[in-house]
Structures are given as C-alpha cells and as structure tokens.
C-alpha positions in Angstrom: -0.1 -0.1 -0.2 3.1 2.4 1.0 4.7 1.2 -2.1 1.4 2.1 -4.6 0.9 5.1 -2.6 4.5 6.5 -3.8 3.9 5.2 -7.3 0.7 7.1 -7.3 2.3 10.3 -5.7 5.6 10.4 -7.9 3.1 9.7 -11.3 1.3 12.9 -10.4 4.2 14.7 -9.7 5.8 13.6 -13.2 2.1 14.7 -14.8 2.7 18.1 -13.0 6.1 18.1 -14.1 4.8 17.1 -17.8 1.7 19.5 -17.7 4.5 22.2 -16.9 6.6 21.4 -19.9 3.4 22.0 -22.1 2.3 25.0 -20.4 5.8 26.7 -21.1 5.8 24.9 -24.4 2.9 27.0 -25.8 3.9 30.4 -24.2 4.9 32.7 -26.9 5.9 36.3 -26.6 5.2 38.6 -30.1 7.4 41.6 -30.5 5.5 44.9 -32.1 2.3 42.7 -31.2 0.0 45.3 -30.8 0.7 46.9 -34.8 -1.1 45.8 -37.5 0.1 42.1 -38.5 1.4 41.9 -34.7 -2.0 42.1 -33.6 -3.7 40.4 -35.9 -1.1 37.4 -35.2 -1.3 37.4 -31.5 -5.4 36.8 -32.1 -4.5 33.8 -34.5 -2.2 32.2 -31.5 -5.0 32.7 -29.1 -7.4 30.8 -31.5 -4.6 28.1 -31.9 -4.2 27.7 -28.2 -1.2 29.6 -27.0 -0.4 31.9 -24.4 0.3 35.1 -26.0 2.4 37.9 -24.5 2.1 41.0 -27.1 5.4 43.0 -26.0 5.5 46.9 -27.9 6.7 49.9 -27.5 6.2 52.0 -24.7 3.9 55.2 -24.0 2.8 56.9 -21.0 -1.2 56.5 -22.0 -0.8 52.6 -21.9 -2.5 52.2 -24.9 -2.5 49.1 -26.5 -3.0 50.6 -29.9 -5.0 47.7 -32.6 -5.3 45.3 -29.3 -7.5 47.9 -27.7 -10.5 46.7 -29.4 -9.5 43.4 -29.9 -12.2 41.1 -29.3 -9.3 38.2 -27.7 -7.9 41.3 -25.3 -8.6 39.8 -22.3 -6.9 36.5 -23.1 -3.6 38.6 -24.6 -1.1 40.0 -21.8 0.2 43.2 -23.2 3.9 44.1 -21.9 5.0 48.0 -23.0 8.7 48.1 -23.3 11.2 48.5 -26.1 13.2 46.1 -28.2 16.5 48.7 -27.6 16.0 48.0 -24.2 18.0 44.6 -23.6 17.3 44.2 -20.0 13.3 45.0 -19.8 13.1 42.8 -22.9 15.4 39.7 -21.4 12.7 40.0 -18.2 9.7 39.1 -20.3 11.6 36.8 -22.9 12.6 34.5 -20.4 8.8 33.7 -19.4 8.6 32.4 -22.8 9.6 29.7 -25.0 8.6 30.9 -28.8 9.3 34.5 -29.9 7.7 36.0 -33.0 10.2 39.2 -33.7 7.9 41.9 -35.5 9.0 44.9 -33.9 10.4 47.5 -36.5 10.6 51.2 -38.2 8.9 49.9 -41.7 8.4 53.6 -43.0 10.9 53.6 -46.4 10.7 57.3 -46.9 11.5 58.1 -43.2 14.4 56.2 -43.5 16.0 58.4 -46.2 15.2 61.1 -43.2 16.3 59.4 -40.1 18.7 56.0 -41.3 20.2 55.8 -37.7 16.6 55.5 -36.2 16.3 52.0 -38.0 19.9 50.8 -37.4 18.7 51.4 -33.4 15.6 49.3 -33.6 15.7 46.9 -36.7 19.4 45.5 -36.1 20.3 46.3 -32.2 16.7 45.8 -31.4 16.7 42.3 -33.2 20.5 41.9 -31.6 18.9 42.2 -28.5 15.7 39.5 -29.0 18.8 37.1 -30.0 20.9 37.8 -27.3 18.0 37.2 -24.8 17.2 34.0 -26.3 20.4 32.4 -26.3 20.2 32.0 -22.4 16.4 30.9 -22.3 14.7 27.7 -23.1 13.3 28.9 -26.4 12.2 26.0 -28.7 11.7 28.9 -32.2 12.6 32.2 -32.8 10.4 33.3 -36.0 12.1 36.4 -37.2 10.2 38.7 -39.6 11.9 40.2 -42.7 10.6 42.0 -45.8 10.7 41.4 -49.6 11.8 45.1 -50.4 15.7 43.2 -49.2 15.4 42.1 -52.8 15.8 45.2 -54.4 15.4 45.2 -58.2 14.2 41.9 -59.3 17.1 40.0 -61.4 14.5 37.3 -62.8 10.5 37.7 -62.5 9.5 34.9 -59.8 11.4 36.0 -56.7 12.6 32.9 -54.9 14.8 32.6 -51.4 18.0 32.7 -53.1 17.4 35.6 -55.1 20.2 38.0 -54.5 19.9 40.7 -51.7 20.2 44.6 -52.3 19.4 47.4 -50.4 18.0 50.3 -51.9 16.9 52.3 -48.8 18.4 52.2 -45.1 15.2 50.5 -44.5 16.2 47.6 -46.4 19.7 47.6 -45.6 18.9 47.3 -42.0 16.4 44.5 -42.3 19.3 42.6 -44.6 21.5 43.3 -41.4 18.6 42.4 -39.0 18.3 39.0 -41.6 22.2 38.2 -41.9 22.6 38.8 -37.8 20.0 36.2 -37.0 20.8 33.5 -39.6 24.8 34.2 -38.3 23.6 33.1 -34.8 21.6 30.0 -36.0 24.9 29.0 -37.5 27.2 30.5 -34.9 25.1 29.4 -31.7 22.7 26.9 -32.8 20.0 30.1 -32.0 16.4 28.4 -33.3 15.9 30.8 -35.8 13.4 30.8 -38.7 13.0 33.9 -41.2 10.2 34.3 -42.5 9.8 37.1 -45.4 6.6 38.2 -46.4 6.1 40.2 -49.5 2.9 43.2 -49.7 0.7 42.2 -46.7 -2.6 44.1 -46.5 -5.9 44.0 -44.7 -7.9 45.9 -41.6 -6.0 48.2 -39.4 -3.1 48.6 -41.8 -2.1 52.1 -41.7 -2.4 54.6 -44.6 1.3 54.9 -44.8 0.8 51.6 -47.3 -0.8 52.1 -50.9 -4.2 50.2 -50.4 -5.3 51.9 -47.3 -4.3 55.1 -48.9 -6.2 54.7 -51.4 -9.3 53.6 -49.7 -9.3 56.4 -47.1 -9.0 59.1 -49.9 -12.1 57.9 -51.5 -14.3 57.6 -48.1 -12.5 60.8 -46.7 -14.0 62.3 -50.3 -10.9 63.8 -51.2 -11.1 65.7 -54.7 -8.6 63.0 -56.4 -6.7 60.3 -55.5 -2.8 61.4 -54.7 -0.4 58.6 -55.0 3.3 58.1 -56.0 4.8 56.0 -59.0 2.1 53.8 -60.2 4.0 51.5 -62.7 5.7 49.1 -59.6 4.0 46.0 -59.4 3.7 44.1 -55.9 2.4 40.4 -54.3 -0.3 41.4 -51.9 -0.9 39.0 -49.1 -3.7 39.0 -47.1 -3.0 39.7 -43.5 -5.0 36.5 -42.1 -3.2 34.5 -44.5 0.3 35.9 -43.7 -0.4 35.2 -39.7 -1.5 31.6 -40.4 2.0 31.4 -42.6 3.6 32.2 -39.2 1.7 29.5 -37.4 2.9 27.1 -40.0 6.2 27.9 -39.9 6.1 27.5 -36.4 5.5 24.1 -36.5 7.7 23.1 -39.2 10.7 21.0 -37.9 12.8 21.9 -41.4 13.1 25.2 -41.5 15.3 26.1 -38.9 18.4 28.5 -40.4 16.4 29.0 -43.6 14.3 31.6 -45.1 10.8 31.4 -46.3 9.3 33.7 -48.7 5.1 34.6 -48.1 3.1 35.6 -50.6 -0.1 34.9 -53.5 2.2 33.9 -56.5 0.7 36.8 -57.8 1.9 40.6 -58.9 -0.1 43.6 -60.4 0.7 47.1 -60.7 -0.1 50.0 -58.5 -2.0 51.1 -61.7 -4.2 48.0 -62.1 -4.9 47.7 -58.4 -6.3 51.3 -58.4 -9.4 50.9 -60.6 -10.0 47.3 -58.3 -10.2 49.7 -55.5 -12.5 52.4 -57.0 -14.9 49.7 -58.4 -15.1 48.3 -55.4 -16.3 51.7 -53.9 -18.0 53.2 -56.8 -15.3 55.9 -57.4 -14.2 57.5 -60.4 -11.9 60.1 -58.9 -9.0 61.2 -61.2 -5.9 59.7 -60.2 -3.1 62.3 -59.4 0.9 61.6 -59.0 2.4 63.4 -56.4 6.5 63.9 -57.3 6.8 64.3 -53.2 5.8 60.7 -53.4 8.0 59.4 -55.8 11.0 57.3 -54.8 14.2 58.2 -56.3 14.9 56.0 -59.4 17.9 54.4 -58.1 16.3 53.8 -54.7 12.7 52.2 -56.4 11.7 48.5 -56.1 9.8 48.0 -59.5 8.6 44.2 -59.2 8.1 42.3 -56.6 6.5 38.6 -57.3 7.1 36.4 -54.9 7.6 32.5 -55.8 6.5 30.7 -52.8 7.0 27.1 -53.8 9.4 26.8 -50.9 6.4 27.1 -47.9 4.0 25.3 -50.0 6.4 22.1 -50.0 7.4 22.4 -46.1 4.4 23.3 -44.5 0.4 23.4 -44.9 0.0 26.4 -46.0 -1.8 27.9 -48.6 -3.3 31.6 -49.1 -7.1 31.0 -48.7 -8.0 34.6 -49.7 -7.5 36.3 -53.1 -6.7 39.8 -53.8 -10.5 40.7 -54.8 -12.1 39.4 -51.4 -9.1 41.0 -49.4 -9.8 44.4 -50.9 -13.4 44.4 -50.1 -13.3 42.7 -46.7 -10.9 45.7 -46.3 -13.1 48.6 -47.5 -15.6 46.9 -45.2 -13.6 47.2 -42.1 -12.4 50.9 -43.1 -15.6 52.2 -44.0 -16.6 51.5 -40.2 -13.5 52.9 -39.0 -12.8 55.7 -41.3 -12.7 58.3 -38.6 -8.7 57.0 -37.9 -8.1 57.9 -40.7 -7.1 61.7 -41.9 -7.9 63.6 -44.9 -4.4 63.9 -46.0 -2.0 60.9 -46.4 0.6 59.9 -44.8 4.0 60.8 -46.8 6.1 57.8 -44.7 
C-alpha cells in the first residue's frame, strides 16, 4: 500500500512536470504585437491555443494600439517596453518558449531622413532579441523580414535564393537583421526561422501603405486620389493568410536556419490596383501622381513577385483569400473605422 501510494504520488508529480513543460511550450511572446500584423498574429495564436504576450513600444498612456478593441484582448497579456532595452526585453522573453519578432521601424521614406533610428531598432533591437533568447529555453525564434531586401528583381518570380540588394536605409537595416539572425543559428545553434512576407494588406493597416491610402482618400471624399509611382508591381497577401503562414512556419521542423517567402505568387501594378479599389467603392476620382511621393529612381523597387514554392512544400500553408476578396474585407472594415484615418495621406 505504501509502495502504491509512492508510485501514485510520483506519477502525479511527473504529470505536473509534464503539464508545466506543456504550458511552457505554448507560451509565446510577439514583439510588435500591438501593430498591424502583430495584433492579427496575436489573435491567430490565441485561436490556435497559445498563451500570448504582446510586447510593444512603451507609451505613457498605456495604449495597446490595435489590441485595445480586440475581441481577444482578455486573452492576451500586453507588456509595453522597448526592444532597444535589452534588460527589460530579456525579463519577459525568459517567461516564454517561442518568440515571434515583428517589432521594427517600417516606413521607407522616413528611413531616408533618419537612418540611424532604423539601425537602432531593426538591427540592435533584433540583436537584443537574439541575445535574450540565447540564455533561455527557447524552441523557436521567428524573425520577420521583408521582400524589400531583394531590391530590383533579377528575374520574375523571386525565390529565397535571389540576391539581396539594399535600395533604401530601411532595406539595409532589414538585410542586416536577417544576416545577423542567420549567423546566430550558425554560430550558436539559435533556433532561428526567417519569414519573408511580400506586401501584406488588410484591416488595421495605416495609410502609409498604398491600399489603405487609396481607400481612405475615397472614403474621405477627397477631390482626387494622390499617389506616388503607379508602375511598380507588388505581390499582395491578406493579413490573415500571412498570420497563418507564421503559425505554419512555427510548426515546421525543416525551416531552422532557413528563409521562407510568403506571398500569393501573383503580382499587380499599382496602376491596375487602383481601378479594382475604385470599382468596389464606386469611385471615379481622378488619379494624381505627386512627385514628393515618388521614390528616387535608383531607390525604387520596381517589381516584387513572390515564388512561394518553398512554403507550399515545407508546410501546410496556402493562401485562402484572393486579392479581390481581401480588398472587399479591407474596404468593409475601413468604412466602419474611417474616423481613424486622416483626410490627408501619410508621406512616410
């Protein structure tokens, strides 16, 4: 009887240990978790059964940005800090087993004005994440790259082996981040996976980006649609599909130390995109190209067309929302939230 009691007690202790390990394995920290993609990713992870902590930029108002009104708000812990603060960051990373690193300065035009800020956040911030993870029991570190690192396309469908070319300080900072991350995998066996989304769009995106910039101008009843260069082609992916790609890359055992593109394998010019949006909104506004919004020719990325064969082969991911349906979803959301968008458009 005594022996049986001890065995039972031991089993209970082992069960508790297993349960604690299981819980730890489900603890996820998302840097940049209150932003456009980050907030959607946090919600997707909650729906997938993870315990989610969003780590984002400190502000004195304790504002949680896009998570303020999220239906999953009560299920997400939000920590406000700064990825440039290695001590504070490490304090919260150590409570998790999985890290998605999305925090970054992303506006390309502003990177021309203040390159050093992009180095501080995008490169040094990533270094802080990588260093904080080295001393912890981290199973996966998913670093968020960008298709901007490919620069001018050397061939049509851009795969992960395409040369990297920094055409802006922003792109240079992201190439530096990417190479630093991959070096940590090679040097320290850090469990790094690098996800490289092409152009993401959907609800909550600021009018810094072309799709909400066009929609907001129409909804705000501007006299004309002001844009920059209309000739570049982009491969647009709906934000929910992008977030599902993050989850599938996390689940993959094949992608450690690897780069994986995320896109629809379809490209469209801004010139052809605008009529699609106008058709949905019933708009006939004149298009006005504003020179101040046109990038210098030597800095313009003319063509981004994603070769997504790698992610299709190595994960269960596939895009579910086509461009037209994604635009309709985005328009519907922006109609309900147009008060969040200024009449004038961003130049960053």
